[in-house]
C-alpha positions as CSV (number, residue, x, y, z in Angstrom):
1,M,-31.0,6.7,-33.8
2,R,-33.5,4.9,-36.0
3,S,-37.1,6.1,-35.8
4,G,-38.4,2.6,-34.7
5,A,-35.6,1.9,-32.3
6,R,-36.2,1.5,-28.6
7,P,-34.7,4.2,-26.3
8,M,-31.5,3.2,-24.4
9,L,-31.8,2.3,-20.8
10,I,-28.5,3.9,-19.9
11,E,-27.3,7.0,-21.7
12,P,-23.5,6.9,-21.7
13,R,-23.1,10.5,-22.8
14,G,-24.9,11.7,-19.7
15,G,-22.0,10.9,-17.3
16,D,-22.5,9.4,-13.9
17,A,-22.6,10.4,-10.2
18,E,-18.8,10.5,-9.9
19,D,-18.6,13.0,-12.8
20,D,-21.2,15.2,-11.0
21,A,-19.4,14.9,-7.6
22,S,-16.1,16.1,-9.0
23,S,-17.5,18.6,-11.5
24,T,-16.1,22.1,-11.0
25,K,-19.3,23.5,-12.7
26,T,-21.3,22.6,-9.6
27,H,-18.7,22.6,-6.8
28,S,-15.7,24.8,-6.1
29,L,-12.2,23.3,-6.0
30,L,-12.1,24.1,-2.3
31,A,-15.3,22.1,-1.7
32,I,-13.9,19.1,-3.7
33,A,-10.6,19.3,-1.7
34,G,-12.6,19.3,1.5
35,T,-14.5,16.3,0.5
36,L,-11.4,14.4,-0.4
37,L,-9.8,15.4,2.9
38,G,-12.8,14.0,4.7
39,E,-12.3,10.7,3.0
40,I,-8.7,10.1,4.2
41,N,-8.4,7.3,6.6
42,L,-5.6,8.2,9.0
43,P,-4.8,4.7,10.3
44,K,-4.5,3.4,6.7
45,L,-2.4,6.4,5.7
46,A,-0.1,5.8,8.6
47,L,0.3,2.1,7.8
48,A,0.9,2.8,4.1
49,W,3.5,5.4,5.0
50,I,5.3,3.0,7.3
51,I,5.2,0.2,4.8
52,L,6.2,2.3,1.8
53,A,8.7,4.7,3.4
54,L,10.0,3.6,6.8
55,V,10.5,-0.1,6.2
56,P,12.6,0.3,3.0
57,G,14.6,3.1,4.6
58,I,15.4,1.0,7.7
59,L,16.3,-1.9,5.5
60,L,18.6,0.2,3.3
61,G,20.2,1.7,6.4
62,V,20.7,-1.6,8.2
63,A,21.9,-3.6,5.2
64,P,25.4,-2.2,5.1
65,L,25.9,-2.8,8.8
66,V,24.7,-6.4,8.5
67,V,26.9,-7.0,5.5
68,T,30.0,-5.5,7.2
69,A,29.4,-7.5,10.3
70,W,29.0,-10.7,8.3
71,Y,32.1,-9.9,6.2
72,D,34.2,-9.3,9.4
73,D,32.9,-12.6,10.8
74,V,33.8,-14.6,7.7
75,A,37.2,-13.0,7.1
């Protein structure tokens, strides 16, 4: 830095609060895992699981039956 330059308001090399919260230098991995477990929202997790796993599974399971029934009806 130049001798006459003003000091920076934000020092990017210092990190931020998120770096400190997930730092293994100040917290154990078990403590970090406990914090993450506490942040899980069970209703949102259940909804996401239903949308991402059950709905496609049901559609893939029902699709052959629907196509077969349609084919039998047309033929």
